[in-house]
N, C-alpha and C positions, 0 to 999 in steps of 0.2 A: 796315896802318893809315896808311901814308905819305900817302895822298891827304887823309885827314881832318886829319892833323897840319898839312899844307901849307895847307889851307883855313882852319883856325883860326888859324894863324900870320898869314896874310894879313889875316884879319878883325881880329886884335889890332893889327897894324901900322896898319891903316886907322883903328882906334879911337884909337890914340895920335896919329896925324896930325890927326884931327878933335877931339882933346881930349875924348873921350867919358868919362863917369863910370862906364862898365860895360865888360865884356870887349872888345867890338868890334862891327863892322858887316859884314854880308854882303849881296851882291847876291841877288836872288831865286833865280837858278840855283845860287849857292853854298849858300844856305840849304837848298834842296831836296836838294842832294847831301849836306850835313851831316846832314840829317834821316834820309836813307837809311843813312848810314855810322855815325853815333854811336848806340850802344846807349842807349836811354832818352831820347834827345833829344826835346824837345817844341816844337811850333810853336804859339804862343799868338796867336790872332787877336783883337785888341782893338777891332775896329770895332763898330758898333751892330747891334742885331737887324735894324733896317731895312736896313742895308747887306748883311748876310748874306742876308736874304730877297730883296731887290730887285736886288743887284749880283752876288752869287755867294758860294759857300762853298768852303773848301779842305777836301777830305775828310781826316779824321783830325786836323785842327787842334782845339785846345782853344779854345772861344769864351767870352770873358769881356769884357763891355763895359767900356771905359775911361770913356766918357761915356754916360749914359743917353739914350735917344731916347724921346719927342720933347723932353723937358725940356732936354737938352744940359747936364746937371749931372754933375759927377764921380761915378763909382760909388764910394761910400764903403766898399763891401764888396769892392773889387777884390783887395786883398792877401789877405783871408781866403779868397775864392773860389779864388785862385791856389794858396794853400797847401794847400787841400783837394784840388786836382786834379793837383798835380805832386809828384814826389819831390824832397826837398831837394837831392839830389846831381845832379838832372837838368840837362843843358845846355838852356837856355831861349832860344828865338828868338821875338821879338815882331814882329808885322806888323799894319799898319792900312791905311788907304787909300793914304797917300803917304809914310809914315815918321815923321810928327810925333808922333802919340799913342803909337806903339810906342816911340819914343825915350824918352818920359816914363815909360812902363810899364817899360822895361828899366832905366832909372835907379832907379826906386822898388824894383823887385824885387832888383836888384843890391845896393842899400843895405840893405834891410830883411831880405833872406833870405840874403845873402852867396852868392847863386847865380851861376853862370857864365851871364851874360846877353848876348845879342846882339840888335841891331836889324836888321831886314830893310829895307835901303835901297829906295827907290822904292815900297814897299808893294804892295798888291794891284792898284791901278789906275795907278800911275805918276804922272808929272808932267803938268801941263796943257799942251796943245798950243797952237798959235797962235790957235785959236778958243776957248781956255779950257776945252776938254773933256779929261777924263781917259780913259785906256784905250787910247791910241794911242802913247804914248811911255813906255817902260819899264814896270816892274811885273810882278808874278807872272803875271797873266793874259796879258799881251802876250808874255811869255817862253815861253808855251805849256806852262806847268806845270799839274799837275792842279788842276781846279776844276769846280764844277757850279753850275747855277743853281737 
């Protein structure tokens, strides 16, 4: 279990450096590795249904919208839906398009559930490139990690 301990320690150190209100932050590759190594770990995809349908899904991820589409309103049932789908002791990793909504979801879950929560930096699509497009710089998909359309 040495590799898992190292990854989580790195994520926690990164979290302290960034002043995060939850356990830590992982790159997409690190998150994928933690997901494989940590028994019961869950990846929670907080993008919208439209993003899952049109941009791509991560096989095995728990899908709970942080913001509803097309209204773009906060999902008032987010916490209840999360509690229904994850074990209280589970290590939780949150991912969205670029890391912003997942940051908020990790902060809420960490506070309300006292769960071990991590944000996946760069998200599914990564940062915008020089042309303002996502999907070419960073992110889960660009890292070649499992996803499907």
